[in-house]
N, CA, C, O and the ligand as a Tripos MOL2 file, in Angstrom:
@<TRIPOS>MOLECULE
protein
  261   259    66     0     0
PROTEIN
NO_CHARGES

@<TRIPOS>ATOM
      1 N          -1.5440  -14.5470    2.9240 N.3       1 MET1
      2 CA         -0.3760  -13.6630    3.0550 C.3       1 MET1
      3 C          -0.7430  -12.2600    2.6050 C.2       1 MET1
      4 O          -1.4710  -12.0730    1.6310 O.2       1 MET1
      5 N          -0.2380  -11.3030    3.3140 N.am      2 PRO2
      6 CA         -0.6060   -9.9150    3.0110 C.3       2 PRO2
      7 C           0.0900   -9.3880    1.7620 C.2       2 PRO2
      8 O           1.2410   -9.7150    1.4710 O.2       2 PRO2
      9 N          -0.6400   -8.5780    1.0550 N.am      3 ILE3
     10 CA         -0.0680   -7.9200   -0.1180 C.3       3 ILE3
     11 C           0.0060   -6.4370    0.1760 C.2       3 ILE3
     12 O          -1.0060   -5.7870    0.4360 O.2       3 ILE3
     13 N           1.2210   -5.9120    0.1320 N.am      4 PHE4
     14 CA          1.4120   -4.5000    0.4050 C.3       4 PHE4
     15 C           1.6370   -3.7300   -0.8880 C.2       4 PHE4
     16 O           2.1010   -4.2670   -1.8940 O.2       4 PHE4
     17 N           1.2930   -2.4660   -0.8170 N.am      5 GLU5
     18 CA          1.4890   -1.6140   -1.9770 C.3       5 GLU5
     19 C           2.7180   -0.7560   -1.7520 C.2       5 GLU5
     20 O           2.9580   -0.2610   -0.6500 O.2       5 GLU5
     21 N           3.4730   -0.5920   -2.7880 N.am      6 TYR6
     22 CA          4.7110    0.1660   -2.6820 C.3       6 TYR6
     23 C           4.7800    1.2070   -3.7820 C.2       6 TYR6
     24 O           4.1740    1.0770   -4.8460 O.2       6 TYR6
     25 N           5.5420    2.2430   -3.4810 N.am      7 VAL7
     26 CA          5.8500    3.2570   -4.4840 C.3       7 VAL7
     27 C           7.3490    3.4270   -4.5270 C.2       7 VAL7
     28 O           7.9790    3.7180   -3.5110 O.2       7 VAL7
     29 N           7.9170    3.2480   -5.6900 N.am      8 CYS8
     30 CA          9.3570    3.3710   -5.8340 C.3       8 CYS8
     31 C           9.7630    4.8360   -5.7240 C.2       8 CYS8
     32 O           9.2050    5.7020   -6.3990 O.2       8 CYS8
     33 N          10.7370    5.0960   -4.8680 N.am      9 GLN9
     34 CA         11.2060    6.4640   -4.6980 C.3       9 GLN9
     35 C          12.1480    6.8590   -5.8290 C.2       9 GLN9
     36 O          12.4350    8.0380   -6.0360 O.2       9 GLN9
     37 N          12.6110    5.8740   -6.5410 N.am     10 GLY10
     38 CA         13.5640    6.1390   -7.6150 C.3      10 GLY10
     39 C          12.8850    6.5410   -8.9140 C.2      10 GLY10
     40 O          13.2190    7.5600   -9.5180 O.2      10 GLY10
     41 N          11.9240    5.7210   -9.3340 N.am     11 CYS11
     42 CA         11.2810    5.9840  -10.6220 C.3      11 CYS11
     43 C           9.8080    6.2940  -10.4720 C.2      11 CYS11
     44 O           9.1420    6.6560  -11.4420 O.2      11 CYS11
     45 N           9.2920    6.1510   -9.2520 N.am     12 GLY12
     46 CA          7.9060    6.5060   -8.9970 C.3      12 GLY12
     47 C           6.9240    5.4270   -9.4100 C.2      12 GLY12
     48 O           5.7190    5.6700   -9.4860 O.2      12 GLY12
     49 N           7.4320    4.2480   -9.6720 N.am     13 ALA13
     50 CA          6.5550    3.1600  -10.0880 C.3      13 ALA13
     51 C           5.7120    2.6730   -8.9150 C.2      13 ALA13
     52 O           6.1760    2.6030   -7.7770 O.2      13 ALA13
     53 N           4.4710    2.3410   -9.2230 N.am     14 PHE14
     54 CA          3.5740    1.8200   -8.1940 C.3      14 PHE14
     55 C           3.3580    0.3390   -8.4420 C.2      14 PHE14
     56 O           3.0370   -0.0840   -9.5530 O.2      14 PHE14
     57 N           3.5420   -0.4430   -7.3800 N.am     15 PHE15
     58 CA          3.3930   -1.8810   -7.5500 C.3      15 PHE15
     59 C           2.9590   -2.5240   -6.2460 C.2      15 PHE15
     60 O           3.0600   -1.9380   -5.1690 O.2      15 PHE15
     61 N           2.4780   -3.7380   -6.3800 N.am     16 GLU16
     62 CA          2.0710   -4.5070   -5.2180 C.3      16 GLU16
     63 C           3.0300   -5.6740   -5.0310 C.2      16 GLU16
     64 O           3.4980   -6.2920   -5.9880 O.2      16 GLU16
     65 N           3.2950   -5.9440   -3.7920 N.am     17 GLN17
     66 CA          4.2430   -7.0100   -3.5010 C.3      17 GLN17
     67 C           3.6850   -7.9130   -2.4110 C.2      17 GLN17
     68 O           3.2710   -7.4470   -1.3500 O.2      17 GLN17
     69 N           3.6800   -9.1840   -2.6850 N.am     18 LEU18
     70 CA          3.2470  -10.1310   -1.6730 C.3      18 LEU18
     71 C           4.3890  -10.3380   -0.6890 C.2      18 LEU18
     72 O           5.4480  -10.8550   -1.0440 O.2      18 LEU18
     73 N           4.1590   -9.9320    0.5360 N.am     19 VAL19
     74 CA          5.2250   -9.9640    1.5230 C.3      19 VAL19
     75 C           5.0400  -11.1590    2.4580 C.2      19 VAL19
     76 O           3.9990  -11.3180    3.0950 O.2      19 VAL19
     77 N           6.0450  -11.9650    2.5200 N.am     20 MET20
     78 CA          5.9930  -13.1470    3.3760 C.3      20 MET20
     79 C           6.6340  -12.8750    4.7350 C.2      20 MET20
     80 O           6.3710  -13.5720    5.7150 O.2      20 MET20
     81 N           7.4670  -11.8610    4.7710 N.am     21 SER21
     82 CA          8.1300  -11.5300    6.0240 C.3      21 SER21
     83 C           8.1740  -10.0280    6.1860 C.2      21 SER21
     84 O           8.2530   -9.2770    5.2140 O.2      21 SER21
     85 N           8.1200   -9.6090    7.4350 N.am     22 ARG22
     86 CA          8.1520   -8.1690    7.6910 C.3      22 ARG22
     87 C           9.4610   -7.5580    7.2410 C.2      22 ARG22
     88 O           9.5200   -6.4070    6.8090 O.2      22 ARG22
     89 N          10.5000   -8.3530    7.3520 N.am     23 GLU23
     90 CA         11.8220   -7.8360    7.0130 C.3      23 GLU23
     91 C          12.2140   -8.1870    5.5820 C.2      23 GLU23
     92 O          13.3650   -8.0170    5.1810 O.2      23 GLU23
     93 N          11.2490   -8.6730    4.8280 N.am     24 ALA24
     94 CA         11.5560   -9.0530    3.4600 C.3      24 ALA24
     95 C          11.9420   -7.8290    2.6410 C.2      24 ALA24
     96 O          11.2970   -6.7830    2.7070 O.2      24 ALA24
     97 N          12.9850   -7.9860    1.8850 N.am     25 ALA25
     98 CA         13.4430   -6.8870    1.0410 C.3      25 ALA25
     99 C          12.5550   -6.7850   -0.1920 C.2      25 ALA25
    100 O          12.2590   -7.7840   -0.8480 O.2      25 ALA25
    101 N          12.1430   -5.5820   -0.4890 N.am     26 VAL26
    102 CA         11.2870   -5.3530   -1.6410 C.3      26 VAL26
    103 C          12.0070   -4.4520   -2.6290 C.2      26 VAL26
    104 O          12.5030   -3.3830   -2.2760 O.2      26 VAL26
    105 N          12.0520   -4.8990   -3.8490 N.am     27 SER27
    106 CA         12.7130   -4.1090   -4.8810 C.3      27 SER27
    107 C          11.7130   -3.7390   -5.9620 C.2      27 SER27
    108 O          10.7410   -4.4490   -6.2170 O.2      27 SER27
    109 N          11.9830   -2.6220   -6.5770 N.am     28 CYS28
    110 CA         11.1120   -2.1260   -7.6330 C.3      28 CYS28
    111 C          11.2210   -3.0180   -8.8730 C.2      28 CYS28
    112 O          12.3240   -3.2820   -9.3520 O.2      28 CYS28
    113 N          10.0800   -3.4820   -9.3900 N.am     29 PRO29
    114 CA         10.0930   -4.3460  -10.5770 C.3      29 PRO29
    115 C          10.4920   -3.5930  -11.8430 C.2      29 PRO29
    116 O          10.8540   -4.1940  -12.8550 O.2      29 PRO29
    117 N          10.4180   -2.2790  -11.7660 N.am     30 ALA30
    118 CA         10.7320   -1.4770  -12.9470 C.3      30 ALA30
    119 C          12.2230   -1.1570  -13.0440 C.2      30 ALA30
    120 O          12.8520   -1.3570  -14.0840 O.2      30 ALA30
    121 N          12.7720   -0.6570  -11.9370 N.am     31 CYS31
    122 CA         14.1760   -0.2440  -11.9660 C.3      31 CYS31
    123 C          15.0240   -1.0610  -10.9890 C.2      31 CYS31
    124 O          16.2320   -0.8590  -10.8630 O.2      31 CYS31
    125 N          14.3570   -1.9820  -10.3080 N.am     32 HIS32
    126 CA         15.0480   -2.8710   -9.3630 C.3      32 HIS32
    127 C          15.6960   -2.0980   -8.2100 C.2      32 HIS32
    128 O          16.6310   -2.5790   -7.5700 O.2      32 HIS32
    129 N          15.1920   -0.9200   -7.9650 N.am     33 GLY33
    130 CA         15.7140   -0.1390   -6.8490 C.3      33 GLY33
    131 C          15.1350   -0.6220   -5.5370 C.2      33 GLY33
    132 O          14.0230   -1.1470   -5.4840 O.2      33 GLY33
    133 N          15.8880   -0.4400   -4.5050 N.am     34 LEU34
    134 CA         15.4380   -0.8750   -3.1800 C.3      34 LEU34
    135 C          14.8450    0.2670   -2.3730 C.2      34 LEU34
    136 O          14.3610    0.0730   -1.2580 O.2      34 LEU34
    137 N          14.8880    1.4490   -2.9480 N.am     35 ASP35
    138 CA         14.3510    2.6080   -2.2480 C.3      35 ASP35
    139 C          12.8590    2.7290   -2.5380 C.2      35 ASP35
    140 O          12.4290    3.5360   -3.3620 O.2      35 ASP35
    141 N          12.0900    1.9100   -1.8440 N.am     36 VAL36
    142 CA         10.6520    1.9110   -2.0480 C.3      36 VAL36
    143 C           9.9420    2.2730   -0.7570 C.2      36 VAL36
    144 O          10.4450    2.0110    0.3360 O.2      36 VAL36
    145 N           8.7860    2.8700   -0.8900 N.am     37 ALA37
    146 CA          8.0070    3.2750    0.2730 C.3      37 ALA37
    147 C           6.7380    2.4400    0.3370 C.2      37 ALA37
    148 O           5.9930    2.3390   -0.6380 O.2      37 ALA37
    149 N           6.5110    1.8540    1.4780 N.am     38 LYS38
    150 CA          5.3260    1.0260    1.6360 C.3      38 LYS38
    151 C           4.0980    1.8950    1.8140 C.2      38 LYS38
    152 O           4.1030    2.8630    2.5740 O.2      38 LYS38
    153 N           3.0650    1.5370    1.1100 N.am     39 GLN39
    154 CA          1.8140    2.2610    1.2300 C.3      39 GLN39
    155 C           0.8430    1.4320    2.0600 C.2      39 GLN39
    156 O           0.7290    0.2200    1.8790 O.2      39 GLN39
    157 N           0.1610    2.0910    2.9550 N.am     40 PHE40
    158 CA         -0.8060    1.3880    3.7740 C.3      40 PHE40
    159 C          -2.2000    1.5820    3.1900 C.2      40 PHE40
    160 O          -2.7260    2.6950    3.1600 O.2      40 PHE40
    161 N          -2.7700    0.5140    2.7420 N.am     41 SER41
    162 CA         -4.0850    0.5910    2.1330 C.3      41 SER41
    163 C          -5.1520    0.1620    3.1300 C.2      41 SER41
    164 O          -4.9040   -0.6600    4.0120 O.2      41 SER41
    165 N          -6.3000    0.7130    2.9810 N.am     42 ALA42
    166 CA         -7.4890    0.3440    3.7450 C.3      42 ALA42
    167 C          -7.4060    0.7860    5.2150 C.2      42 ALA42
    168 O          -8.3360    1.4040    5.7330 O.2      42 ALA42
    169 N          -6.3290    0.4770    5.8580 N.am     43 PHE43
    170 CA         -6.2690    0.7460    7.2820 C.3      43 PHE43
    171 C          -5.4200    1.9700    7.6210 C.2      43 PHE43
    172 O          -5.1270    2.2280    8.7880 O.2      43 PHE43
    173 N          -5.0400    2.6970    6.6190 N.am     44 SER44
    174 CA         -4.2240    3.8680    6.8950 C.3      44 SER44
    175 C          -5.0930    4.9950    7.4390 C.2      44 SER44
    176 O          -6.0840    5.3900    6.8250 O.2      44 SER44
    177 N          -4.7090    5.4930    8.5760 N.am     45 THR45
    178 CA         -5.4730    6.5820    9.1730 C.3      45 THR45
    179 C          -4.5140    7.6480    9.6830 C.2      45 THR45
    180 O          -4.0120    7.5750   10.8050 O.2      45 THR45
    181 N          -4.2810    8.6080    8.8570 N.am     46 LYS46
    182 CA         -3.3730    9.6790    9.2410 C.3      46 LYS46
    183 C          -4.0180   10.5540   10.3210 C.2      46 LYS46
    184 O          -3.3760   10.9750   11.2830 O.2      46 LYS46
    185 N          -5.2930   10.8020   10.1200 N.am     47 THR47
    186 CA         -6.0080   11.6170   11.0910 C.3      47 THR47
    187 C          -7.2980   10.9200   11.4850 C.2      47 THR47
    188 O          -7.7680   10.0190   10.7900 O.2      47 THR47
    189 N          -7.8550   11.3380   12.5820 N.am     48 ALA48
    190 CA         -9.0980   10.7370   13.0520 C.3      48 ALA48
    191 C         -10.3050   11.3220   12.3230 C.2      48 ALA48
    192 O         -11.4330   10.8630   12.5000 O.2      48 ALA48
    193 N         -10.0590   12.3120   11.5240 N.am     49 ALA49
    194 CA        -11.1470   12.9680   10.8170 C.3      49 ALA49
    195 C         -11.8060   12.0090    9.8340 C.2      49 ALA49
    196 O         -11.1380   11.4070    8.9940 O.2      49 ALA49
    197 N         -13.1060   11.8770    9.9480 N.am     50 GLY50
    198 CA        -13.8410   11.0360    9.0280 C.3      50 GLY50
    199 C         -13.8130    9.5750    9.4080 C.2      50 GLY50
    200 O         -14.4280    8.7430    8.7410 O.2      50 GLY50
    201 N         -13.1210    9.2640   10.4460 N.am     51 PHE51
    202 CA        -13.0250    7.8590   10.8570 C.3      51 PHE51
    203 C         -14.0770    7.5030   11.8800 C.2      51 PHE51
    204 O         -14.3580    6.3270   12.1130 O.2      51 PHE51
    205 N         -14.6530    8.5120   12.4850 N.am     52 SER52
    206 CA        -15.6350    8.2580   13.5320 C.3      52 SER52
    207 C         -17.0120    7.9730   12.9540 C.2      52 SER52
    208 O         -17.9710    7.7410   13.6900 O.2      52 SER52
    209 N         -17.1000    7.9910   11.6410 N.am     53 GLY53
    210 CA        -18.3880    7.7220   10.9910 C.3      53 GLY53
    211 C         -18.7410    6.2400   11.0750 C.2      53 GLY53
    212 O         -18.0100    5.4300   11.6450 O.2      53 GLY53
    213 N         -19.8720    5.9250   10.4950 N.am     54 SER54
    214 CA        -20.3030    4.5350   10.5280 C.3      54 SER54
    215 C         -19.5070    3.7200    9.5270 C.2      54 SER54
    216 O         -19.4290    4.0670    8.3490 O.2      54 SER54
    217 N         -18.9380    2.6740    9.9860 N.am     55 MET55
    218 CA        -18.1450    1.8290    9.1060 C.3      55 MET55
    219 C         -19.0780    0.9060    8.3230 C.2      55 MET55
    220 O         -20.1120    0.4660    8.8260 O.2      55 MET55
    221 N         -18.7010    0.6360    7.1230 N.am     56 GLY56
    222 CA        -19.5220   -0.2500    6.3040 C.3      56 GLY56
    223 C         -20.0710    0.4820    5.0960 C.2      56 GLY56
    224 O         -20.0540   -0.0420    3.9820 O.2      56 GLY56
    225 N         -20.5540    1.6840    5.3160 N.am     57 ALA57
    226 CA        -21.0880    2.4640    4.2110 C.3      57 ALA57
    227 C         -19.9420    3.0900    3.4330 C.2      57 ALA57
    228 O         -19.3290    4.0590    3.8800 O.2      57 ALA57
    229 N         -19.6650    2.5360    2.2800 N.am     58 GLY58
    230 CA        -18.5790    3.0620    1.4730 C.3      58 GLY58
    231 C         -17.2390    2.7270    2.0890 C.2      58 GLY58
    232 O         -16.5430    3.5940    2.6180 O.2      58 GLY58
    233 N         -16.8960    1.4770    2.0130 N.am     59 CYS59
    234 CA        -15.6500    1.0370    2.6120 C.3      59 CYS59
    235 C         -14.4710    1.3960    1.7370 C.2      59 CYS59
    236 O         -13.3230    1.1890    2.1310 O.2      59 CYS59
    237 N         -14.7300    1.9240    0.5690 N.am     60 GLY60
    238 CA        -13.6230    2.2750   -0.3190 C.3      60 GLY60
    239 C         -13.0740    1.0970   -1.0880 C.2      60 GLY60
    240 O         -12.0280    1.1890   -1.7310 O.2      60 GLY60
    241 N         -13.7900   -0.0130   -1.0180 N.am     61 CYS61
    242 CA        -13.3310   -1.1930   -1.7350 C.3      61 CYS61
    243 C         -13.9190   -1.2070   -3.1350 C.2      61 CYS61
    244 O         -14.5580   -2.1780   -3.5420 O.2      61 CYS61
    245 N         -13.7060   -0.1560   -3.8470 N.am     62 ALA62
    246 CA        -14.2480   -0.0600   -5.1840 C.3      62 ALA62
    247 C         -13.5290   -1.0210   -6.1260 C.2      62 ALA62
    248 O         -12.3030   -1.1270   -6.0990 O.2      62 ALA62
    249 N         -14.2770   -1.6980   -6.9340 N.am     63 PRO63
    250 CA        -13.6510   -2.6300   -7.8880 C.3      63 PRO63
    251 C         -12.8610   -1.8920   -8.9460 C.2      63 PRO63
    252 O         -13.3410   -0.9270   -9.5400 O.2      63 PRO63
    253 N         -11.6710   -2.3440   -9.1710 N.am     64 SER64
    254 CA        -10.8200   -1.6850  -10.1560 C.3      64 SER64
    255 C         -11.2220   -2.0850  -11.5560 C.2      64 SER64
    256 O         -11.3450   -3.2700  -11.8660 O.2      64 SER64
    257 N         -11.4200   -1.1100  -12.3830 N.am     65 GLY65
    258 CA        -11.7710   -1.4660  -13.7200 C.3      65 GLY65
    259 C         -12.0810   -0.3090  -14.6060 C.2      65 GLY65
    260 O         -12.3960   -0.4980  -15.7810 O.2      65 GLY65
    261 ZN         11.7080    1.9980   -9.5880 Zn       66 ZN66
@<TRIPOS>BOND
     1     1     2 1
     2     2     3 1
     3     3     4 2
     4     3     5 am
     5     5     6 1
     6     6     7 1
     7     7     8 2
     8     7     9 am
     9     9    10 1
    10    10    11 1
    11    11    12 2
    12    11    13 am
    13    13    14 1
    14    14    15 1
    15    15    16 2
    16    15    17 am
    17    17    18 1
    18    18    19 1
    19    19    20 2
    20    19    21 am
    21    21    22 1
    22    22    23 1
    23    23    24 2
    24    23    25 am
    25    25    26 1
    26    26    27 1
    27    27    28 2
    28    27    29 am
    29    29    30 1
    30    30    31 1
    31    31    32 2
    32    31    33 am
    33    33    34 1
    34    34    35 1
    35    35    36 2
    36    35    37 am
    37    37    38 1
    38    38    39 1
    39    39    40 2
    40    39    41 am
    41    41    42 1
    42    42    43 1
    43    43    44 2
    44    43    45 am
    45    45    46 1
    46    46    47 1
    47    47    48 2
    48    47    49 am
    49    49    50 1
    50    50    51 1
    51    51    52 2
    52    51    53 am
    53    53    54 1
    54    54    55 1
    55    55    56 2
    56    55    57 am
    57    57    58 1
    58    58    59 1
    59    59    60 2
    60    59    61 am
    61    61    62 1
    62    62    63 1
    63    63    64 2
    64    63    65 am
    65    65    66 1
    66    66    67 1
    67    67    68 2
    68    67    69 am
    69    69    70 1
    70    70    71 1
    71    71    72 2
    72    71    73 am
    73    73    74 1
    74    74    75 1
    75    75    76 2
    76    75    77 am
    77    77    78 1
    78    78    79 1
    79    79    80 2
    80    79    81 am
    81    81    82 1
    82    82    83 1
    83    83    84 2
    84    83    85 am
    85    85    86 1
    86    86    87 1
    87    87    88 2
    88    87    89 am
    89    89    90 1
    90    90    91 1
    91    91    92 2
    92    91    93 am
    93    93    94 1
    94    94    95 1
    95    95    96 2
    96    95    97 am
    97    97    98 1
    98    98    99 1
    99    99   100 2
   100    99   101 am
   101   101   102 1
   102   102   103 1
   103   103   104 2
   104   103   105 am
   105   105   106 1
   106   106   107 1
   107   107   108 2
   108   107   109 am
   109   109   110 1
   110   110   111 1
   111   111   112 2
   112   111   113 am
   113   113   114 1
   114   114   115 1
   115   115   116 2
   116   115   117 am
   117   117   118 1
   118   118   119 1
   119   119   120 2
   120   119   121 am
   121   121   122 1
   122   122   123 1
   123   123   124 2
   124   123   125 am
   125   125   126 1
   126   126   127 1
   127   127   128 2
   128   127   129 am
   129   129   130 1
   130   130   131 1
   131   131   132 2
   132   131   133 am
   133   133   134 1
   134   134   135 1
   135   135   136 2
   136   135   137 am
   137   137   138 1
   138   138   139 1
   139   139   140 2
   140   139   141 am
   141   141   142 1
   142   142   143 1
   143   143   144 2
   144   143   145 am
   145   145   146 1
   146   146   147 1
   147   147   148 2
   148   147   149 am
   149   149   150 1
   150   150   151 1
   151   151   152 2
   152   151   153 am
   153   153   154 1
   154   154   155 1
   155   155   156 2
   156   155   157 am
   157   157   158 1
   158   158   159 1
   159   159   160 2
   160   159   161 am
   161   161   162 1
   162   162   163 1
   163   163   164 2
   164   163   165 am
   165   165   166 1
   166   166   167 1
   167   167   168 2
   168   167   169 am
   169   169   170 1
   170   170   171 1
   171   171   172 2
   172   171   173 am
   173   173   174 1
   174   174   175 1
   175   175   176 2
   176   175   177 am
   177   177   178 1
   178   178   179 1
   179   179   180 2
   180   179   181 am
   181   181   182 1
   182   182   183 1
   183   183   184 2
   184   183   185 am
   185   185   186 1
   186   186   187 1
   187   187   188 2
   188   187   189 am
   189   189   190 1
   190   190   191 1
   191   191   192 2
   192   191   193 am
   193   193   194 1
   194   194   195 1
   195   195   196 2
   196   195   197 am
   197   197   198 1
   198   198   199 1
   199   199   200 2
   200   199   201 am
   201   201   202 1
   202   202   203 1
   203   203   204 2
   204   203   205 am
   205   205   206 1
   206   206   207 1
   207   207   208 2
   208   207   209 am
   209   209   210 1
   210   210   211 1
   211   211   212 2
   212   211   213 am
   213   213   214 1
   214   214   215 1
   215   215   216 2
   216   215   217 am
   217   217   218 1
   218   218   219 1
   219   219   220 2
   220   219   221 am
   221   221   222 1
   222   222   223 1
   223   223   224 2
   224   223   225 am
   225   225   226 1
   226   226   227 1
   227   227   228 2
   228   227   229 am
   229   229   230 1
   230   230   231 1
   231   231   232 2
   232   231   233 am
   233   233   234 1
   234   234   235 1
   235   235   236 2
   236   235   237 am
   237   237   238 1
   238   238   239 1
   239   239   240 2
   240   239   241 am
   241   241   242 1
   242   242   243 1
   243   243   244 2
   244   243   245 am
   245   245   246 1
   246   246   247 1
   247   247   248 2
   248   247   249 am
   249   249   250 1
   250   250   251 1
   251   251   252 2
   252   251   253 am
   253   253   254 1
   254   254   255 1
   255   255   256 2
   256   255   257 am
   257   257   258 1
   258   258   259 1
   259   259   260 2
@<TRIPOS>SUBSTRUCTURE
     1 MET1         2 RESIDUE 1 A MET
     2 PRO2         6 RESIDUE 1 A PRO
     3 ILE3        10 RESIDUE 1 A ILE
     4 PHE4        14 RESIDUE 1 A PHE
     5 GLU5        18 RESIDUE 1 A GLU
     6 TYR6        22 RESIDUE 1 A TYR
     7 VAL7        26 RESIDUE 1 A VAL
     8 CYS8        30 RESIDUE 1 A CYS
     9 GLN9        34 RESIDUE 1 A GLN
    10 GLY10       38 RESIDUE 1 A GLY
    11 CYS11       42 RESIDUE 1 A CYS
    12 GLY12       46 RESIDUE 1 A GLY
    13 ALA13       50 RESIDUE 1 A ALA
    14 PHE14       54 RESIDUE 1 A PHE
    15 PHE15       58 RESIDUE 1 A PHE
    16 GLU16       62 RESIDUE 1 A GLU
    17 GLN17       66 RESIDUE 1 A GLN
    18 LEU18       70 RESIDUE 1 A LEU
    19 VAL19       74 RESIDUE 1 A VAL
    20 MET20       78 RESIDUE 1 A MET
    21 SER21       82 RESIDUE 1 A SER
    22 ARG22       86 RESIDUE 1 A ARG
    23 GLU23       90 RESIDUE 1 A GLU
    24 ALA24       94 RESIDUE 1 A ALA
    25 ALA25       98 RESIDUE 1 A ALA
    26 VAL26      102 RESIDUE 1 A VAL
    27 SER27      106 RESIDUE 1 A SER
    28 CYS28      110 RESIDUE 1 A CYS
    29 PRO29      114 RESIDUE 1 A PRO
    30 ALA30      118 RESIDUE 1 A ALA
    31 CYS31      122 RESIDUE 1 A CYS
    32 HIS32      126 RESIDUE 1 A HIS
    33 GLY33      130 RESIDUE 1 A GLY
    34 LEU34      134 RESIDUE 1 A LEU
    35 ASP35      138 RESIDUE 1 A ASP
    36 VAL36      142 RESIDUE 1 A VAL
    37 ALA37      146 RESIDUE 1 A ALA
    38 LYS38      150 RESIDUE 1 A LYS
    39 GLN39      154 RESIDUE 1 A GLN
    40 PHE40      158 RESIDUE 1 A PHE
    41 SER41      162 RESIDUE 1 A SER
    42 ALA42      166 RESIDUE 1 A ALA
    43 PHE43      170 RESIDUE 1 A PHE
    44 SER44      174 RESIDUE 1 A SER
    45 THR45      178 RESIDUE 1 A THR
    46 LYS46      182 RESIDUE 1 A LYS
    47 THR47      186 RESIDUE 1 A THR
    48 ALA48      190 RESIDUE 1 A ALA
    49 ALA49      194 RESIDUE 1 A ALA
    50 GLY50      198 RESIDUE 1 A GLY
    51 PHE51      202 RESIDUE 1 A PHE
    52 SER52      206 RESIDUE 1 A SER
    53 GLY53      210 RESIDUE 1 A GLY
    54 SER54      214 RESIDUE 1 A SER
    55 MET55      218 RESIDUE 1 A MET
    56 GLY56      222 RESIDUE 1 A GLY
    57 ALA57      226 RESIDUE 1 A ALA
    58 GLY58      230 RESIDUE 1 A GLY
    59 CYS59      234 RESIDUE 1 A CYS
    60 GLY60      238 RESIDUE 1 A GLY
    61 CYS61      242 RESIDUE 1 A CYS
    62 ALA62      246 RESIDUE 1 A ALA
    63 PRO63      250 RESIDUE 1 A PRO
    64 SER64      254 RESIDUE 1 A SER
    65 GLY65      258 RESIDUE 1 A GLY
    66 ZN66       261 GROUP 0 **** ****
């Protein structure tokens, strides 16, 4: 199941939510607000700039720590 990243528009909290359905309601764990913005990780491409390079070298999957 996909895990999406969200940013609460109310308090600015950043959290991850395991989404089982596209229409699943997501609420902020901090303030329980429903005004959250989904963040697209890994596959977000606002512009084509830098995307035409060779994939694989530096995938951005840096280990968090
Ligand atoms: Zn919040």
